[in-house]
N, C-alpha and C positions, 0 to 999 in steps of 0.2 A: 362475686363469682358464684356461678351455679354449676352443678355437675351431678352426675348419677353413675353408679357402678353397681355390679351385682356379682353374686357367686352362687354356683350350684354345687353343693357339697355332697359327696358320695364317698364315704371313707369308713371302712370297718363296720359296715351295716348301719352307719349313721347317715341319714339323708336330710337335706334342708335346702330351701331356696332363700337366699339372703339378698337384700337390696339396701343401698345407702344413697340418700339424696342429700346433696350439699347445698347450703344456702349461706348468705353472709352472716346470719345470726344463729343458725343451728344446723345440726345434722339429724335427719330423719331416718330411722332404722326400721326395716321390716323383715320379718322372717315367717316362712310358711312351709307347709308340707314337712314339718319336723317329725321324724319317726326313727325308731330303732327296733331291733328284734326283741330284746329282753331287758336291757340295762336302762336305768334312769338317765334322763337327759337334763342338762341345765344350760341355759344361755347366759354367758358371762357378759354383763354390760360394762363393767369396769373391774380391772385388777391391776394394782400398781403398788409400788413401795410406799410405805407409810412411816411417818415420824411419830414420836410419842405424843405430840400435840394434835395430831390429826384426829378428827371426829366426823362421823357421818351425821348430817343434820336432815331430818325429815320435816321440811317446812310446811308440808301439806300432804295429804294422803296421795301416795304415788309420786311424790316430788322429793328428790334427794340432792344433797350438795356435799361435795368433798373437794377441798383445795380449790375453791372458787369455780368449780365446774358443776353444772347442774344436769340432772337426769329426770325426765318426765315419762312415766308410763301412760300410754294412751288408751289401751284396750281394757282397763279395769283390772289387769293382773297386778299382783303385788310382788315386790322384789325382796330378797333377803340380803341384808348387808352385815358385814363383819370387818373387824380389824384384829388379826391374829398373828402370832409368831408361826412362821412356816419354815419347813425344810424341804428342799426339792433338788432334782437333778435335771439340768437343761437337756441332757440326752434323752430323757423320758418324753420331752416335748417334741424334739426333732432329732433324728439320728445323725445329722451332720454335725451336731455339737459334740465336743469332747466331754467325757464323764467328769462332772464337777459338782460336788455337793454345795448348795448355797443355802444360807440361813438368813432370815430377816423378817421384819414385820410387814404384813401384806394387807391392803384394804381391798375388799371384794364386794361387788354388787351383782346379783344374779337372779334369774328367773328359774324356778324349779318346775320343770314340765312333767316330772315323774317318768313312768314308762309310757311314752307318747306314741300314738299312731298317726296323728295329724295335728300337731300342735302349731301354734303361731305366736308372734309377738309384734308389738308396735311400741317404739319408744323414741324419745328425742334426747339428744345431747346438746346442752346449751353452755358454751364457754363463757368465762368472765361473769359468773352468776353470783348474786347475793341472795340470801333468803327472801328478801322483799322482791327483787326483780324476778326470781324464779316463780314465786307465788303469783305474780301478776302476768306471767308469760301467757299470751293468748293462744291456746291450742285449737280454738274453734275455727281459726283461719286455715288450719291444716286439714285437708279432707282426704281420708284414705278411701279411694274409690274401689280398690280391689287389693286383696292380700291372700292369695291362694297359690296352689301349685302350678296354675296356668299363667297367671300374670299378677304383677304388683304395680299399682298405679297410685300416684299422689298428685293432688292438685294444691298448689300453694303459690301465692303472689303472682297470679296470672301466668303460671307456668305448669306444665304437665310433665311429670317424671314417670316413665313407664318402663317396665321390663316384661317382655313377653317370652314365655318358655314354650308354650304350646299354642297352636293356631286353632283353638276351639271357638274363638270369636273373631270375626273378620273385620270388626269395626268398633271404633271408640267414639263416643260422643260426650265431650266435656267442654265447658266454657264456650258453648255454641260452636264448637269446632268438631268436624267429623274427620277422623283419621282412618283411612283404609289400611288395614294391616295385611301386608303380603309376605312378611318375613318375621321370624322370631328375632329377638335382639333387644337392644336398649334404645329408648327414645327420650329426647328432651325437646319439648315444644315450648317456645316462648313467644309472647305477643309483643311486637315492636310497632308502635303506632297502629296502623290499620292492617298490618300484615303479620302472618305467623311464620316463624322460622323453626323448622324441624330438623334436629340433628339426630342421626341414626348411626348405630354401630352394632355389629354382630361379632363380638370377640369369641373366637373358638380357641380357648386356652384350657388345657386339661393338665392337672398336676397329679402325678402318681403318688 
């Protein structure tokens, strides 16, 4: 199963373009145009409940494992990992929750962008990983063709995953395929035998 989705974040002076490409063996995550007015920004790759036995394993530079799930950073950025006792209130996350103080041990993996004006990220999530399998995972087959505020494009396994936010470029040429772009939106192009199938969607969903 292959798929692609995206999110344009604009909340409390925090801006970002986010894309997720789904494949049978991994999820490819892109972020671009990350900026804020004055506060430091972090992209959380993973945050989950942790047991006493849980440990982060960095099996190779930029490759981490927790609970048999692997994470690979593609763009040379480094991530910060921790397992700490935390206290929080779900109402601080979303106002629809009732006030309730929760305590527990939390595992976190994140990228620290600092006070960013145009930050980006590229990483992969690989389920059912072991240190050996994650170390041997071939990232050279994943080609990031664009990751900016205008478009985000991935080429992988004879498929093209693309999100177009602005029409500053009218044409894509990848895998010997020319795609004329006439609309912003989400594209998934896949080669079947000698033909290409292109799926397109332009979801206009705004969350206040």
